[in-house]
GUDO-259292 format. One record per residue (C-alpha): y, z, x; residue number from 0; chain; residue in one letter. Coordinates in nm, 2 decimals. Layout:
% residues N
+--------+--------+--------+-----+--------+---------+
:      Y :      Z :      X : num : cadena : residuo :
+--------+--------+--------+-----+--------+---------+
:      Y :      Z :      X : NUM :      A :       a :
...
+--------+--------+--------+-----+--------+---------+
END
This chain:
% residues 362
+--------+--------+--------+-----+--------+---------+
:      Y :      Z :      X : num : cadena : residuo :
+--------+--------+--------+-----+--------+---------+
:   0.00 :   0.00 :   0.00 :   0 :      A :       m :
:   0.35 :  -0.08 :   0.14 :   1 :      A :       p :
:   0.50 :   0.23 :   0.28 :   2 :      A :       k :
:   0.83 :   0.18 :   0.09 :   3 :      A :       d :
:   0.66 :   0.13 :  -0.24 :   4 :      A :       y :
:   0.75 :   0.38 :  -0.51 :   5 :      A :       r :
:   0.83 :   0.41 :  -0.88 :   6 :      A :       f :
:   1.09 :   0.66 :  -0.78 :   7 :      A :       s :
:   1.37 :   0.46 :  -0.95 :   8 :      A :       h :
:   1.19 :   0.51 :  -1.29 :   9 :      A :       l :
:   1.09 :   0.82 :  -1.48 :  10 :      A :       s :
:   0.76 :   0.80 :  -1.66 :  11 :      A :       w :
:   0.94 :   0.75 :  -1.99 :  12 :      A :       d :
:   1.15 :   0.48 :  -1.83 :  13 :      A :       g :
:   0.84 :   0.30 :  -1.71 :  14 :      A :       l :
:   0.68 :   0.32 :  -2.06 :  15 :      A :       q :
:   1.00 :   0.19 :  -2.21 :  16 :      A :       g :
:   0.97 :  -0.14 :  -2.03 :  17 :      A :       l :
:   0.82 :  -0.46 :  -2.18 :  18 :      A :       d :
:   0.45 :  -0.48 :  -2.07 :  19 :      A :       v :
:   0.51 :  -0.79 :  -1.85 :  20 :      A :       r :
:   0.81 :  -0.64 :  -1.68 :  21 :      A :       r :
:   0.62 :  -0.32 :  -1.62 :  22 :      A :       k :
:   0.31 :  -0.51 :  -1.50 :  23 :      A :       a :
:   0.52 :  -0.69 :  -1.23 :  24 :      A :       s :
:   0.59 :  -0.35 :  -1.07 :  25 :      A :       l :
:   0.22 :  -0.31 :  -1.00 :  26 :      A :       f :
:   0.21 :  -0.61 :  -0.76 :  27 :      A :       n :
:   0.37 :  -0.69 :  -0.42 :  28 :      A :       d :
:   0.38 :  -1.03 :  -0.27 :  29 :      A :       g :
:   0.12 :  -1.18 :  -0.51 :  30 :      A :       g :
:  -0.13 :  -0.90 :  -0.45 :  31 :      A :       r :
:  -0.20 :  -0.60 :  -0.66 :  32 :      A :       p :
:  -0.09 :  -0.26 :  -0.54 :  33 :      A :       i :
:  -0.26 :  -0.09 :  -0.83 :  34 :      A :       h :
:  -0.48 :  -0.28 :  -1.08 :  35 :      A :       t :
:  -0.39 :  -0.14 :  -1.42 :  36 :      A :       l :
:  -0.33 :  -0.41 :  -1.68 :  37 :      A :       v :
:  -0.43 :  -0.78 :  -1.73 :  38 :      A :       a :
:  -0.07 :  -0.87 :  -1.76 :  39 :      A :       q :
:   0.00 :  -0.82 :  -1.39 :  40 :      A :       q :
:  -0.22 :  -1.12 :  -1.30 :  41 :      A :       f :
:  -0.06 :  -1.47 :  -1.27 :  42 :      A :       t :
:  -0.25 :  -1.80 :  -1.26 :  43 :      A :       r :
:  -0.20 :  -1.81 :  -0.88 :  44 :      A :       g :
:  -0.34 :  -1.46 :  -0.84 :  45 :      A :       m :
:  -0.64 :  -1.55 :  -1.05 :  46 :      A :       l :
:  -0.71 :  -1.87 :  -0.85 :  47 :      A :       d :
:  -0.68 :  -1.68 :  -0.53 :  48 :      A :       d :
:  -0.91 :  -1.40 :  -0.64 :  49 :      A :       l :
:  -1.18 :  -1.63 :  -0.77 :  50 :      A :       c :
:  -1.17 :  -1.85 :  -0.46 :  51 :      A :       g :
:  -1.19 :  -1.54 :  -0.24 :  52 :      A :       l :
:  -1.49 :  -1.41 :  -0.44 :  53 :      A :       a :
:  -1.68 :  -1.73 :  -0.39 :  54 :      A :       t :
:  -1.61 :  -1.74 :  -0.02 :  55 :      A :       r :
:  -1.72 :  -1.37 :   0.01 :  56 :      A :       i :
:  -2.05 :  -1.44 :  -0.16 :  57 :      A :       r :
:  -2.11 :  -1.74 :   0.07 :  58 :      A :       r :
:  -2.03 :  -1.53 :   0.38 :  59 :      A :       i :
:  -2.27 :  -1.26 :   0.25 :  60 :      A :       a :
:  -2.57 :  -1.50 :   0.25 :  61 :      A :       k :
:  -2.61 :  -1.45 :   0.63 :  62 :      A :       s :
:  -2.68 :  -1.14 :   0.84 :  63 :      A :       k :
:  -2.38 :  -1.21 :   1.06 :  64 :      A :       d :
:  -2.17 :  -1.26 :   0.75 :  65 :      A :       g :
:  -2.28 :  -0.93 :   0.61 :  66 :      A :       m :
:  -2.20 :  -0.75 :   0.94 :  67 :      A :       h :
:  -1.85 :  -0.90 :   0.92 :  68 :      A :       f :
:  -1.80 :  -0.78 :   0.56 :  69 :      A :       l :
:  -1.95 :  -0.44 :   0.63 :  70 :      A :       n :
:  -1.68 :  -0.38 :   0.89 :  71 :      A :       g :
:  -1.38 :  -0.48 :   0.69 :  72 :      A :       l :
:  -1.31 :  -0.14 :   0.53 :  73 :      A :       l :
:  -1.56 :   0.09 :   0.71 :  74 :      A :       d :
:  -1.26 :   0.31 :   0.79 :  75 :      A :       h :
:  -1.18 :   0.37 :   0.42 :  76 :      A :       k :
:  -1.31 :   0.60 :   0.15 :  77 :      A :       r :
:  -1.32 :   0.55 :  -0.23 :  78 :      A :       a :
:  -1.36 :   0.79 :  -0.52 :  79 :      A :       m :
:  -1.52 :   0.66 :  -0.83 :  80 :      A :       l :
:  -1.40 :   0.89 :  -1.11 :  81 :      A :       y :
:  -1.59 :   0.78 :  -1.42 :  82 :      A :       f :
:  -1.54 :   1.04 :  -1.69 :  83 :      A :       s :
:  -1.67 :   0.79 :  -1.95 :  84 :      A :       q :
:  -2.03 :   0.66 :  -1.95 :  85 :      A :       p :
:  -2.08 :   0.34 :  -1.76 :  86 :      A :       s :
:  -2.37 :   0.15 :  -1.60 :  87 :      A :       t :
:  -2.25 :  -0.20 :  -1.50 :  88 :      A :       r :
:  -1.89 :  -0.12 :  -1.41 :  89 :      A :       t :
:  -1.99 :   0.19 :  -1.20 :  90 :      A :       f :
:  -2.27 :   0.02 :  -1.02 :  91 :      A :       l :
:  -2.08 :  -0.30 :  -0.95 :  92 :      A :       s :
:  -1.79 :  -0.11 :  -0.80 :  93 :      A :       f :
:  -2.03 :   0.11 :  -0.60 :  94 :      A :       y :
:  -2.21 :  -0.20 :  -0.47 :  95 :      A :       a :
:  -1.88 :  -0.37 :  -0.40 :  96 :      A :       a :
:  -1.78 :  -0.07 :  -0.18 :  97 :      A :       c :
:  -2.11 :  -0.09 :   0.01 :  98 :      A :       q :
:  -2.06 :  -0.46 :   0.08 :  99 :      A :       i :
:  -1.73 :  -0.41 :   0.26 : 100 :      A :       i :
:  -1.82 :  -0.08 :   0.42 : 101 :      A :       g :
:  -1.62 :   0.17 :   0.21 : 102 :      A :       i :
:  -1.77 :   0.51 :   0.19 : 103 :      A :       k :
:  -1.79 :   0.60 :  -0.18 : 104 :      A :       a :
:  -1.81 :   0.93 :  -0.36 : 105 :      A :       a :
:  -1.83 :   0.99 :  -0.74 : 106 :      A :       e :
:  -1.75 :   1.23 :  -1.02 : 107 :      A :       v :
:  -1.91 :   1.11 :  -1.34 : 108 :      A :       r :
:  -1.91 :   1.44 :  -1.54 : 109 :      A :       d :
:  -1.59 :   1.64 :  -1.55 : 110 :      A :       p :
:  -1.81 :   1.95 :  -1.62 : 111 :      A :       a :
:  -1.91 :   1.94 :  -1.26 : 112 :      A :       t :
:  -1.55 :   1.95 :  -1.14 : 113 :      A :       s :
:  -1.28 :   2.21 :  -1.15 : 114 :      A :       s :
:  -1.17 :   2.07 :  -1.48 : 115 :      A :       e :
:  -1.44 :   2.31 :  -1.62 : 116 :      A :       l :
:  -1.22 :   2.59 :  -1.48 : 117 :      A :       k :
:  -0.92 :   2.47 :  -1.66 : 118 :      A :       g :
:  -0.77 :   2.24 :  -1.40 : 119 :      A :       e :
:  -0.57 :   1.95 :  -1.54 : 120 :      A :       s :
:  -0.70 :   1.60 :  -1.50 : 121 :      A :       i :
:  -0.38 :   1.52 :  -1.32 : 122 :      A :       e :
:  -0.44 :   1.79 :  -1.06 : 123 :      A :       d :
:  -0.80 :   1.68 :  -1.02 : 124 :      A :       s :
:  -0.70 :   1.32 :  -0.95 : 125 :      A :       i :
:  -0.42 :   1.43 :  -0.71 : 126 :      A :       r :
:  -0.69 :   1.63 :  -0.53 : 127 :      A :       t :
:  -0.90 :   1.32 :  -0.49 : 128 :      A :       f :
:  -0.61 :   1.14 :  -0.34 : 129 :      A :       s :
:  -0.60 :   1.39 :  -0.06 : 130 :      A :       s :
:  -0.95 :   1.29 :   0.05 : 131 :      A :       y :
:  -0.98 :   0.92 :  -0.05 : 132 :      A :       f :
:  -0.80 :   0.59 :   0.02 : 133 :      A :       d :
:  -0.88 :   0.43 :  -0.32 : 134 :      A :       l :
:  -0.93 :   0.57 :  -0.67 : 135 :      A :       l :
:  -1.14 :   0.38 :  -0.92 : 136 :      A :       i :
:  -1.10 :   0.53 :  -1.27 : 137 :      A :       m :
:  -1.28 :   0.49 :  -1.60 : 138 :      A :       r :
:  -1.16 :   0.72 :  -1.87 : 139 :      A :       t :
:  -1.15 :   0.75 :  -2.25 : 140 :      A :       p :
:  -0.79 :   0.86 :  -2.22 : 141 :      A :       q :
:  -0.56 :   0.57 :  -2.28 : 142 :      A :       q :
:  -0.28 :   0.53 :  -2.02 : 143 :      A :       g :
:  -0.43 :   0.78 :  -1.78 : 144 :      A :       l :
:  -0.48 :   0.53 :  -1.49 : 145 :      A :       a :
:  -0.12 :   0.41 :  -1.53 : 146 :      A :       e :
:   0.02 :   0.76 :  -1.55 : 147 :      A :       h :
:  -0.17 :   0.86 :  -1.23 : 148 :      A :       m :
:  -0.05 :   0.55 :  -1.05 : 149 :      A :       a :
:   0.31 :   0.64 :  -1.14 : 150 :      A :       w :
:   0.25 :   1.01 :  -1.03 : 151 :      A :       l :
:   0.08 :   0.93 :  -0.70 : 152 :      A :       l :
:   0.34 :   0.66 :  -0.62 : 153 :      A :       s :
:   0.60 :   0.94 :  -0.62 : 154 :      A :       n :
:   0.40 :   1.15 :  -0.36 : 155 :      A :       t :
:   0.35 :   1.13 :   0.01 : 156 :      A :       e :
:   0.01 :   0.98 :  -0.05 : 157 :      A :       r :
:   0.04 :   0.69 :  -0.29 : 158 :      A :       p :
:  -0.31 :   0.56 :  -0.28 : 159 :      A :       v :
:  -0.40 :   0.26 :  -0.50 : 160 :      A :       p :
:  -0.57 :   0.30 :  -0.83 : 161 :      A :       i :
:  -0.80 :   0.05 :  -1.00 : 162 :      A :       i :
:  -0.84 :   0.09 :  -1.38 : 163 :      A :       n :
:  -1.21 :   0.05 :  -1.46 : 164 :      A :       a :
:  -1.15 :   0.09 :  -1.83 : 165 :      A :       g :
:  -0.89 :   0.31 :  -2.01 : 166 :      A :       s :
:  -0.93 :   0.42 :  -2.37 : 167 :      A :       g :
:  -0.94 :   0.14 :  -2.62 : 168 :      A :       k :
:  -0.66 :  -0.05 :  -2.44 : 169 :      A :       d :
:  -0.74 :  -0.23 :  -2.12 : 170 :      A :       q :
:  -1.03 :  -0.32 :  -1.89 : 171 :      A :       h :
:  -0.87 :  -0.55 :  -1.64 : 172 :      A :       p :
:  -1.15 :  -0.59 :  -1.39 : 173 :      A :       t :
:  -1.40 :  -0.69 :  -1.67 : 174 :      A :       q :
:  -1.15 :  -0.96 :  -1.77 : 175 :      A :       a :
:  -1.13 :  -1.07 :  -1.41 : 176 :      A :       l :
:  -1.51 :  -1.11 :  -1.39 : 177 :      A :       l :
:  -1.50 :  -1.29 :  -1.73 : 178 :      A :       d :
:  -1.24 :  -1.54 :  -1.59 : 179 :      A :       i :
:  -1.45 :  -1.58 :  -1.28 : 180 :      A :       y :
:  -1.76 :  -1.66 :  -1.49 : 181 :      A :       t :
:  -1.56 :  -1.91 :  -1.70 : 182 :      A :       l :
:  -1.42 :  -2.07 :  -1.39 : 183 :      A :       q :
:  -1.76 :  -2.11 :  -1.22 : 184 :      A :       r :
:  -1.92 :  -2.23 :  -1.54 : 185 :      A :       s :
:  -1.66 :  -2.50 :  -1.60 : 186 :      A :       f :
:  -1.58 :  -2.59 :  -1.24 : 187 :      A :       e :
:  -1.73 :  -2.94 :  -1.28 : 188 :      A :       r :
:  -1.59 :  -2.98 :  -1.63 : 189 :      A :       l :
:  -1.22 :  -2.95 :  -1.56 : 190 :      A :       g :
:  -1.20 :  -2.57 :  -1.53 : 191 :      A :       g :
:  -1.08 :  -2.33 :  -1.79 : 192 :      A :       i :
:  -0.78 :  -2.55 :  -1.90 : 193 :      A :       d :
:  -0.83 :  -2.72 :  -2.24 : 194 :      A :       g :
:  -1.13 :  -2.50 :  -2.34 : 195 :      A :       k :
:  -1.19 :  -2.32 :  -2.67 : 196 :      A :       t :
:  -1.30 :  -1.95 :  -2.64 : 197 :      A :       v :
:  -1.44 :  -1.77 :  -2.95 : 198 :      A :       v :
:  -1.44 :  -1.39 :  -2.96 : 199 :      A :       f :
:  -1.68 :  -1.23 :  -3.20 : 200 :      A :       v :
:  -1.75 :  -0.87 :  -3.31 : 201 :      A :       g :
:  -1.55 :  -0.55 :  -3.28 : 202 :      A :       d :
:  -1.22 :  -0.71 :  -3.17 : 203 :      A :       l :
:  -1.01 :  -0.42 :  -3.29 : 204 :      A :       l :
:  -1.14 :  -0.17 :  -3.03 : 205 :      A :       r :
:  -1.29 :  -0.40 :  -2.77 : 206 :      A :       g :
:  -1.07 :  -0.35 :  -2.46 : 207 :      A :       r :
:  -1.25 :  -0.63 :  -2.28 : 208 :      A :       t :
:  -1.13 :  -0.88 :  -2.55 : 209 :      A :       v :
:  -0.77 :  -0.75 :  -2.53 : 210 :      A :       r :
:  -0.76 :  -0.80 :  -2.15 : 211 :      A :       s :
:  -0.93 :  -1.14 :  -2.15 : 212 :      A :       l :
:  -0.73 :  -1.28 :  -2.43 : 213 :      A :       a :
:  -0.42 :  -1.22 :  -2.23 : 214 :      A :       w :
:  -0.56 :  -1.35 :  -1.90 : 215 :      A :       l :
:  -0.64 :  -1.68 :  -2.08 : 216 :      A :       l :
:  -0.27 :  -1.73 :  -2.15 : 217 :      A :       t :
:  -0.24 :  -1.82 :  -1.78 : 218 :      A :       n :
:  -0.43 :  -2.14 :  -1.85 : 219 :      A :       y :
:  -0.32 :  -2.47 :  -2.01 : 220 :      A :       t :
:  -0.41 :  -2.56 :  -2.37 : 221 :      A :       d :
:  -0.68 :  -2.29 :  -2.42 : 222 :      A :       v :
:  -0.75 :  -2.22 :  -2.79 : 223 :      A :       k :
:  -0.88 :  -1.88 :  -2.90 : 224 :      A :       q :
:  -1.07 :  -1.79 :  -3.21 : 225 :      A :       y :
:  -1.10 :  -1.43 :  -3.32 : 226 :      A :       f :
:  -1.41 :  -1.40 :  -3.55 : 227 :      A :       v :
:  -1.47 :  -1.06 :  -3.71 : 228 :      A :       a :
:  -1.50 :  -0.86 :  -4.03 : 229 :      A :       a :
:  -1.15 :  -0.77 :  -4.15 : 230 :      A :       k :
:  -1.17 :  -0.40 :  -4.05 : 231 :      A :       p :
:  -1.26 :  -0.50 :  -3.70 : 232 :      A :       l :
:  -1.03 :  -0.79 :  -3.65 : 233 :      A :       q :
:  -0.80 :  -0.83 :  -3.34 : 234 :      A :       i :
:  -0.49 :  -0.61 :  -3.34 : 235 :      A :       g :
:  -0.15 :  -0.75 :  -3.43 : 236 :      A :       e :
:  -0.01 :  -0.65 :  -3.10 : 237 :      A :       d :
:  -0.25 :  -0.89 :  -2.92 : 238 :      A :       v :
:  -0.16 :  -1.17 :  -3.16 : 239 :      A :       l :
:   0.21 :  -1.10 :  -3.11 : 240 :      A :       q :
:   0.16 :  -1.14 :  -2.73 : 241 :      A :       q :
:  -0.02 :  -1.47 :  -2.79 : 242 :      A :       l :
:   0.26 :  -1.59 :  -3.01 : 243 :      A :       d :
:   0.51 :  -1.51 :  -2.75 : 244 :      A :       e :
:   0.30 :  -1.70 :  -2.49 : 245 :      A :       a :
:   0.28 :  -2.00 :  -2.72 : 246 :      A :       g :
:  -0.10 :  -1.99 :  -2.74 : 247 :      A :       v :
:  -0.31 :  -2.16 :  -3.01 : 248 :      A :       k :
:  -0.54 :  -1.93 :  -3.20 : 249 :      A :       y :
:  -0.71 :  -1.88 :  -3.53 : 250 :      A :       e :
:  -0.83 :  -1.56 :  -3.70 : 251 :      A :       v :
:  -1.16 :  -1.62 :  -3.89 : 252 :      A :       r :
:  -1.43 :  -1.43 :  -4.07 : 253 :      A :       e :
:  -1.70 :  -1.70 :  -4.08 : 254 :      A :       d :
:  -1.89 :  -1.72 :  -3.75 : 255 :      A :       f :
:  -2.13 :  -2.01 :  -3.79 : 256 :      A :       e :
:  -1.86 :  -2.26 :  -3.88 : 257 :      A :       s :
:  -1.69 :  -2.20 :  -3.54 : 258 :      A :       v :
:  -1.99 :  -2.22 :  -3.31 : 259 :      A :       i :
:  -1.98 :  -2.61 :  -3.28 : 260 :      A :       p :
:  -1.62 :  -2.59 :  -3.17 : 261 :      A :       e :
:  -1.68 :  -2.34 :  -2.89 : 262 :      A :       a :
:  -1.68 :  -2.40 :  -2.52 : 263 :      A :       d :
:  -1.74 :  -2.03 :  -2.47 : 264 :      A :       a :
:  -1.85 :  -1.76 :  -2.72 : 265 :      A :       i :
:  -1.77 :  -1.40 :  -2.62 : 266 :      A :       y :
:  -1.99 :  -1.16 :  -2.82 : 267 :      A :       m :
:  -1.92 :  -0.79 :  -2.85 : 268 :      A :       t :
:  -2.09 :  -0.49 :  -2.99 : 269 :      A :       r :
:  -1.96 :  -0.23 :  -3.24 : 270 :      A :       l :
:  -1.75 :   0.02 :  -3.04 : 271 :      A :       q :
:  -1.85 :   0.31 :  -3.25 : 272 :      A :       d :
:  -1.80 :   0.56 :  -2.97 : 273 :      A :       e :
:  -1.44 :   0.56 :  -3.09 : 274 :      A :       w :
:  -1.54 :   0.67 :  -3.44 : 275 :      A :       g :
:  -1.60 :   0.50 :  -3.77 : 276 :      A :       n :
:  -1.39 :   0.23 :  -3.92 : 277 :      A :       v :
:  -1.40 :   0.22 :  -4.30 : 278 :      A :       p :
:  -1.57 :  -0.10 :  -4.42 : 279 :      A :       g :
:  -1.69 :  -0.20 :  -4.07 : 280 :      A :       a :
:  -2.05 :  -0.23 :  -4.16 : 281 :      A :       g :
:  -2.36 :  -0.07 :  -4.01 : 282 :      A :       d :
:  -2.44 :   0.02 :  -3.65 : 283 :      A :       k :
:  -2.54 :  -0.34 :  -3.58 : 284 :      A :       d :
:  -2.19 :  -0.47 :  -3.68 : 285 :      A :       n :
:  -2.34 :  -0.68 :  -3.96 : 286 :      A :       g :
:  -2.59 :  -0.96 :  -3.90 : 287 :      A :       t :
:  -2.34 :  -1.23 :  -3.99 : 288 :      A :       k :
:  -2.18 :  -1.16 :  -3.65 : 289 :      A :       y :
:  -2.50 :  -1.19 :  -3.45 : 290 :      A :       h :
:  -2.60 :  -1.49 :  -3.23 : 291 :      A :       f :
:  -2.96 :  -1.58 :  -3.32 : 292 :      A :       r :
:  -3.19 :  -1.83 :  -3.16 : 293 :      A :       a :
:  -3.13 :  -2.08 :  -3.44 : 294 :      A :       e :
:  -2.76 :  -2.09 :  -3.35 : 295 :      A :       h :
:  -2.84 :  -2.26 :  -3.02 : 296 :      A :       l :
:  -2.88 :  -2.59 :  -3.19 : 297 :      A :       r :
:  -2.51 :  -2.56 :  -3.31 : 298 :      A :       l :
:  -2.38 :  -2.48 :  -2.96 : 299 :      A :       l :
:  -2.25 :  -2.76 :  -2.73 : 300 :      A :       k :
:  -2.47 :  -2.87 :  -2.45 : 301 :      A :       r :
:  -2.21 :  -2.75 :  -2.19 : 302 :      A :       n :
:  -2.09 :  -2.44 :  -2.38 : 303 :      A :       a :
:  -2.17 :  -2.09 :  -2.25 : 304 :      A :       i :
:  -2.25 :  -1.76 :  -2.42 : 305 :      A :       l :
:  -2.10 :  -1.44 :  -2.28 : 306 :      A :       m :
:  -2.12 :  -1.06 :  -2.35 : 307 :      A :       h :
:  -1.96 :  -0.77 :  -2.16 : 308 :      A :       p :
:  -2.27 :  -0.57 :  -2.22 : 309 :      A :       l :
:  -2.43 :  -0.34 :  -2.32 : 310 :      A :       p :
:  -2.57 :  -0.52 :  -2.62 : 311 :      A :       r :
:  -2.75 :  -0.41 :  -2.93 : 312 :      A :       r :
:  -2.85 :  -0.69 :  -3.16 : 313 :      A :       k :
:  -2.54 :  -0.91 :  -3.12 : 314 :      A :       e :
:  -2.75 :  -1.16 :  -2.92 : 315 :      A :       i :
:  -3.12 :  -1.21 :  -2.98 : 316 :      A :       a :
:  -3.33 :  -1.16 :  -2.67 : 317 :      A :       v :
:  -3.49 :  -1.50 :  -2.74 : 318 :      A :       e :
:  -3.15 :  -1.65 :  -2.63 : 319 :      A :       v :
:  -3.17 :  -1.50 :  -2.28 : 320 :      A :       d :
:  -3.37 :  -1.78 :  -2.13 : 321 :      A :       s :
:  -3.13 :  -2.06 :  -2.25 : 322 :      A :       d :
:  -2.93 :  -2.19 :  -1.95 : 323 :      A :       p :
:  -2.61 :  -2.14 :  -2.16 : 324 :      A :       r :
:  -2.66 :  -1.76 :  -2.17 : 325 :      A :       a :
:  -2.42 :  -1.63 :  -1.90 : 326 :      A :       m :
:  -2.42 :  -1.26 :  -1.96 : 327 :      A :       y :
:  -2.66 :  -1.17 :  -1.68 : 328 :      A :       w :
:  -2.45 :  -1.39 :  -1.44 : 329 :      A :       r :
:  -2.14 :  -1.21 :  -1.56 : 330 :      A :       q :
:  -2.30 :  -0.89 :  -1.43 : 331 :      A :       v :
:  -2.34 :  -1.03 :  -1.08 : 332 :      A :       r :
:  -2.01 :  -1.21 :  -1.09 : 333 :      A :       n :
:  -1.85 :  -0.87 :  -1.16 : 334 :      A :       g :
:  -1.97 :  -0.73 :  -0.82 : 335 :      A :       m :
:  -1.82 :  -1.02 :  -0.62 : 336 :      A :       w :
:  -1.48 :  -1.03 :  -0.80 : 337 :      A :       i :
:  -1.45 :  -0.66 :  -0.75 : 338 :      A :       r :
:  -1.52 :  -0.70 :  -0.38 : 339 :      A :       v :
:  -1.24 :  -0.97 :  -0.37 : 340 :      A :       a :
:  -1.01 :  -0.74 :  -0.56 : 341 :      A :       l :
:  -1.06 :  -0.45 :  -0.32 : 342 :      A :       i :
:  -1.02 :  -0.67 :  -0.02 : 343 :      A :       v :
:  -0.70 :  -0.81 :  -0.16 : 344 :      A :       t :
:  -0.57 :  -0.47 :  -0.25 : 345 :      A :       t :
:  -0.61 :  -0.37 :   0.12 : 346 :      A :       f :
:  -0.45 :  -0.70 :   0.23 : 347 :      A :       r :
:  -0.76 :  -0.82 :   0.42 : 348 :      A :       l :
:  -0.80 :  -1.15 :   0.22 : 349 :      A :       d :
:  -0.65 :  -1.34 :   0.51 : 350 :      A :       g :
:  -0.92 :  -1.21 :   0.75 : 351 :      A :       e :
:  -1.19 :  -1.32 :   0.51 : 352 :      A :       v :
:  -1.04 :  -1.66 :   0.47 : 353 :      A :       n :
:  -1.01 :  -1.70 :   0.85 : 354 :      A :       k :
:  -1.37 :  -1.60 :   0.90 : 355 :      A :       y :
:  -1.48 :  -1.85 :   0.63 : 356 :      A :       y :
:  -1.28 :  -2.13 :   0.79 : 357 :      A :       e :
:  -1.42 :  -2.07 :   1.13 : 358 :      A :       l :
:  -1.78 :  -2.02 :   1.03 : 359 :      A :       n :
:  -1.86 :  -2.19 :   0.71 : 360 :      A :       l :
:  -1.63 :  -2.49 :   0.67 : 361 :      A :       e :
+--------+--------+--------+-----+--------+---------+
END
């Protein structure tokens, strides 16, 4: 992090009073993230750079010498994975990402094992972590906590970077990054993401992955978005307002099957009932009318893809897994590589990776 970087000119209330895009710009420096907190901080150029870097890193990692190079990039750094909300893929992909680039990682996954059980505030716990570690990766059910801690730490003598690995029902920026990376790799021979139609299905009201990805897609040209859900679970008006301001084409629908033939990518989601019940939302399976079944494959374009942030319930039939258009298992692996690229870029070592790649693989 740049030594002169601070939010000192803004109070917390002042920061919160800014338009989200103006606020997001404060989280970057020179086209690189200082903290990774919201999807709105990523420009098209930043996305292209991160995706390109992730691909170069995974190619470097194919050889023993390449892995030795990667392992030495950040072997002098330490990371705390503070995951106070249950997670499998996000936690493990960050943990694996740290291992690839040599970061020593520690974890707190249950606040009951920390001094929070004794009454210590979350803020004091996280500031304690910043005394021991050079990077904080946070997943929390508390909306806005990662952003608040980034502001707080940026006004201390140890302003370590924070990566938001999921905050409340609001944002999950690194999931959106891996989704963009998956879309880019899937369509790299088909003109890229520009001009594609992306269909979001399921619990769109509380799905923070959808909120983050819908915004990132505004960085691309002529992308149309469909939001398909039961009325009680439909996408929030705040998201639609942002899309309106960005001049993005979208439609809000309830009928799923009629949209399948138009889709270049279908993004399925599960019912987010850990946030409580929504009146009229249907049963625990989110209603079978919003499930992708094997018979739907015949409606799907030959070059379309099917995505899911996982975990799934019954939103996608297991019979679909073997179809080459099913991308959700590739999403999992893509998540590890894009998170490696994000951490490398945060510590401003992307130039070293690019130089190694040019000398050894081009």
